[in-house]
DSSP file (Angstrom, degrees, kcal/mol; ACC not computed):
  #  RESIDUE AA STRUCTURE BP1 BP2  ACC     N-H-->O    O-->H-N    N-H-->O    O-->H-N    TCO  KAPPA ALPHA  PHI   PSI    X-CA   Y-CA   Z-CA
    1    1 A M              0   0    0      0, 0.0     2,-0.2     0, 0.0     5,-0.0   0.000 360.0 360.0 360.0 134.9   97.0   55.8   64.1
    2    2 A D     >  -     0   0    0      1,-0.2     4,-1.9     2,-0.0     3,-0.2  -0.456 360.0-137.3 -64.6 134.3   94.3   53.4   64.9
    3    3 A K  H  > S+     0   0    0      1,-0.2     4,-2.3     2,-0.2    -1,-0.2   0.774 101.4  57.2 -72.6 -24.0   91.4   55.2   66.2
    4    4 A W  H  > S+     0   0    0      2,-0.2     4,-2.6     1,-0.2    -1,-0.2   0.894 107.3  49.3 -74.1 -36.0   90.7   52.7   69.1
    5    5 A L  H  > S+     0   0    0      2,-0.2     4,-2.2     1,-0.2    -2,-0.2   0.896 111.5  47.8 -60.9 -41.6   94.2   53.3   70.3
    6    6 A L  H  X S+     0   0    0     -4,-1.9     4,-2.2     2,-0.2    -2,-0.2   0.882 111.9  50.5 -67.9 -37.4   93.7   56.9   70.2
    7    7 A L  H  X S+     0   0    0     -4,-2.3     4,-2.8     2,-0.2     5,-0.2   0.936 110.5  50.2 -64.6 -44.7   90.3   56.5   72.0
    8    8 A D  H  X S+     0   0    0     -4,-2.6     4,-2.4     1,-0.2    -2,-0.2   0.906 110.8  48.1 -59.0 -41.9   92.0   54.4   74.7
    9    9 A A  H  X S+     0   0    0     -4,-2.2     4,-2.1     2,-0.2    -1,-0.2   0.893 111.8  50.3 -66.9 -38.9   94.7   57.0   75.2
   10   10 A I  H  X S+     0   0    0     -4,-2.2     4,-2.2     2,-0.2    -2,-0.2   0.924 111.8  47.3 -63.9 -48.2   92.2   59.8   75.4
   11   11 A V  H  X S+     0   0    0     -4,-2.8     4,-2.6     1,-0.2    -2,-0.2   0.835 110.2  53.5 -58.4 -39.4   90.1   57.9   78.0
   12   12 A G  H  X S+     0   0    0     -4,-2.4     4,-2.4    -5,-0.2    -2,-0.2   0.887 108.5  48.6 -63.4 -39.2   93.2   57.1   79.9
   13   13 A E  H  X S+     0   0    0     -4,-2.1     4,-2.4     2,-0.2    -2,-0.2   0.924 112.8  47.8 -66.9 -44.8   94.2   60.7   80.1
   14   14 A I  H  X S+     0   0    0     -4,-2.2     4,-2.6     2,-0.2    -2,-0.2   0.947 112.1  50.2 -58.2 -48.5   90.7   61.8   81.3
   15   15 A T  H  X S+     0   0    0     -4,-2.6     4,-2.9     1,-0.2     5,-0.2   0.931 111.2  48.4 -56.3 -49.0   90.6   59.0   83.8
   16   16 A S  H  X S+     0   0    0     -4,-2.4     4,-2.3     1,-0.2    -1,-0.2   0.919 111.9  48.1 -59.2 -43.5   94.0   60.1   85.1
   17   17 A A  H  X S+     0   0    0     -4,-2.4     4,-2.4     2,-0.2    -2,-0.2   0.915 112.2  51.0 -66.8 -40.5   92.9   63.8   85.3
   18   18 A L  H  X S+     0   0    0     -4,-2.6     4,-2.7     2,-0.2    -2,-0.2   0.904 109.4  49.8 -57.1 -47.6   89.7   62.7   87.1
   19   19 A D  H  X S+     0   0    0     -4,-2.9     4,-2.5     1,-0.2    -1,-0.2   0.906 111.4  49.4 -64.6 -41.2   91.6   60.6   89.7
   20   20 A N  H  X S+     0   0    0     -4,-2.3     4,-2.5    -5,-0.2    -2,-0.2   0.897 110.5  49.9 -62.6 -41.0   94.0   63.6   90.3
   21   21 A S  H  X S+     0   0    0     -4,-2.4     4,-2.9     2,-0.2    -2,-0.2   0.926 111.4  49.0 -67.3 -41.4   91.1   66.0   90.8
   22   22 A L  H  X S+     0   0    0     -4,-2.7     4,-2.4     2,-0.2    -2,-0.2   0.921 111.4  49.2 -64.1 -40.9   89.4   63.6   93.2
   23   23 A A  H  X S+     0   0    0     -4,-2.5     4,-2.5    -5,-0.2     5,-0.2   0.943 111.3  49.0 -58.6 -46.2   92.6   63.2   95.2
   24   24 A A  H  X S+     0   0    0     -4,-2.5     4,-2.6     1,-0.2    -2,-0.2   0.913 112.2  48.4 -60.6 -41.8   93.2   66.9   95.4
   25   25 A A  H  X S+     0   0    0     -4,-2.9     4,-2.3    32,-0.2    -1,-0.2   0.935 112.7  48.8 -70.4 -38.1   89.5   67.5   96.6
   26   26 A E  H  X S+     0   0    0     -4,-2.4     4,-2.3     2,-0.2    -1,-0.2   0.872 112.4  47.4 -60.2 -40.2   89.9   64.8   99.2
   27   27 A E  H  X S+     0   0    0     -4,-2.5     4,-2.4     2,-0.2    -1,-0.2   0.887 112.4  50.2 -69.1 -39.9   93.2   66.2  100.4
   28   28 A A  H  X S+     0   0    0     -4,-2.6     4,-2.3    -5,-0.2    26,-0.3   0.909 110.9  49.5 -64.3 -39.9   91.7   69.7  100.5
   29   29 A R  H  X S+     0   0    0     -4,-2.3     4,-1.9     2,-0.2    -2,-0.2   0.918 111.3  49.0 -59.5 -48.9   88.7   68.4  102.5
   30   30 A A  H  X S+     0   0    0     -4,-2.3     4,-0.7     1,-0.2    -2,-0.2   0.927 112.3  47.8 -63.4 -42.1   91.0   66.6  105.0
   31   31 A T  H >< S+     0   0    0     -4,-2.4     3,-0.7     1,-0.2    -1,-0.2   0.921 112.2  49.8 -65.2 -42.6   93.1   69.8  105.4
   32   32 A A  H 3< S+     0   0    0     -4,-2.3    -1,-0.2    18,-0.3    -2,-0.2   0.797 116.9  40.7 -69.8 -24.6   89.9   71.9  106.0
   33   33 A T  H 3< S+     0   0    0     -4,-1.9    -1,-0.2    -3,-0.2     2,-0.2   0.394  84.9 119.6-103.6   2.9   88.5   69.5  108.6
   34   34 A N    X<  -     0   0    0     -3,-0.7     3,-1.7    -4,-0.7    -3,-0.0  -0.491  64.2-137.8 -71.0 130.5   91.8   68.8  110.4
   35   35 A K  G >  S+     0   0    0      1,-0.3     3,-1.2    -2,-0.2    -1,-0.1   0.746 100.7  66.2 -62.9 -25.5   91.6   69.9  114.1
   36   36 A E  G 3  S+     0   0    0      1,-0.3    -1,-0.3    11,-0.0    11,-0.1   0.645  94.6  61.0 -76.1 -10.5   95.2   71.4  113.9
   37   37 A N  G <  S+     0   0    0     -3,-1.7    10,-0.5    -6,-0.2    -1,-0.3   0.209  73.2 126.0-101.6  14.9   93.8   74.1  111.4
   38   38 A A  S <  S-     0   0    0     -3,-1.2     2,-0.1     1,-0.1     8,-0.1  -0.557  73.5 -99.0 -72.5 141.7   91.3   75.6  113.8
   39   39 A A        -     0   0    0     -2,-0.2    -1,-0.1     1,-0.2     3,-0.1  -0.361  31.3-170.5 -64.6 129.9   91.7   79.2  114.1
   40   40 A E  S    S+     0   0    0      1,-0.1     2,-0.3    -2,-0.1    -1,-0.2   0.718  76.0   1.0 -85.9 -30.4   93.6   80.4  117.3
   41   41 A N  S >  S-     0   0    0      3,-0.1     3,-1.2     0, 0.0    -1,-0.1  -0.856  88.4 -88.6-147.9 178.7   92.8   84.1  116.8
   42   42 A K  T 3  S+     0   0    0     -2,-0.3    -3,-0.0     1,-0.3     0, 0.0   0.591 122.8  55.8 -77.3  -6.9   90.8   86.2  114.3
   43   43 A Y  T 3  S+     0   0    0      1,-0.0     2,-0.9     2,-0.0    -1,-0.3   0.430  81.2  95.2-102.6   1.9   93.8   86.6  112.1
   44   44 A D    <   +     0   0    0     -3,-1.2     4,-0.2     1,-0.1     3,-0.2  -0.829  42.3 160.9 -94.2 111.3   94.5   82.9  111.7
   45   45 A T     >  +     0   0    0     -2,-0.9     4,-2.9     1,-0.1     5,-0.3   0.178  35.6 110.5-116.1  12.8   92.7   82.0  108.4
   46   46 A L  H  > S+     0   0    0      1,-0.2     4,-2.3     2,-0.2    -1,-0.1   0.904  83.7  45.5 -61.3 -43.1   94.3   78.8  107.5
   47   47 A G  H  > S+     0   0    0    -10,-0.5     4,-1.9     2,-0.2    -1,-0.2   0.895 113.5  48.6 -64.6 -42.7   91.2   76.8  108.2
   48   48 A L  H  > S+     0   0    0      2,-0.2     4,-2.3     1,-0.2     3,-0.3   0.953 112.0  49.2 -62.9 -48.9   89.0   79.2  106.4
   49   49 A E  H  X S+     0   0    0     -4,-2.9     4,-2.4     1,-0.2    -2,-0.2   0.893 110.2  52.1 -56.9 -43.1   91.3   79.3  103.3
   50   50 A A  H  X S+     0   0    0     -4,-2.3     4,-2.7    -5,-0.3   -18,-0.3   0.851 107.5  52.2 -64.8 -33.1   91.4   75.4  103.3
   51   51 A A  H  X S+     0   0    0     -4,-1.9     4,-2.4    -3,-0.3    -2,-0.2   0.915 108.8  48.9 -69.1 -43.1   87.7   75.3  103.3
   52   52 A Y  H  X S+     0   0    0     -4,-2.3     4,-2.0     2,-0.2    -2,-0.2   0.897 112.9  48.5 -59.1 -41.1   87.4   77.7  100.3
   53   53 A L  H  X S+     0   0    0     -4,-2.4     4,-2.8     2,-0.2    -2,-0.2   0.946 110.1  51.3 -66.5 -45.7   90.0   75.5   98.5
   54   54 A A  H  X S+     0   0    0     -4,-2.7     4,-2.1   -26,-0.3    -2,-0.2   0.877 111.1  49.6 -61.6 -38.1   88.0   72.3   99.4
   55   55 A H  H  X S+     0   0    0     -4,-2.4     4,-2.0     2,-0.2    -1,-0.2   0.911 111.5  47.0 -60.6 -42.7   84.9   73.9   98.1
   56   56 A G  H  X S+     0   0    0     -4,-2.0     4,-2.1     2,-0.2    -2,-0.2   0.922 112.2  50.1 -67.0 -42.9   86.5   74.9   94.9
   57   57 A Q  H  X S+     0   0    0     -4,-2.8     4,-1.6     1,-0.2   -32,-0.2   0.887 110.1  50.7 -66.0 -35.4   88.1   71.5   94.4
   58   58 A S  H  < S+     0   0    0     -4,-2.1    -1,-0.2     1,-0.2    -2,-0.2   0.871 109.6  50.4 -72.6 -33.3   84.7   69.8   95.0
   59   59 A E  H  < S+     0   0    0     -4,-2.0    -1,-0.2     1,-0.2    -2,-0.2   0.902 106.0  57.0 -64.3 -40.0   83.0   72.0   92.4
   60   60 A R  H  <        0   0    0     -4,-2.1    -2,-0.2     1,-0.3    -1,-0.2   0.872 360.0 360.0 -62.6 -37.7   85.8   71.2   89.8
   61   61 A V     <        0   0    0     -4,-1.6    -1,-0.3   -40,-0.1    -2,-0.2   0.540 360.0 360.0 -81.5 360.0   85.1   67.5   90.1
């Protein structure tokens, strides 16, 4: 196999993985900051969990 074809394939895979990670981080941020996810009582942790996920996704990128 030609090394330039292999290099292009590797760069394409890395670019695709980065794009997926960026999209996941953006979606997690949007979920964490959505007004509908505000806690209604002390047991409603959806917003908090989304914030932890958003932070983890941003650290990953």
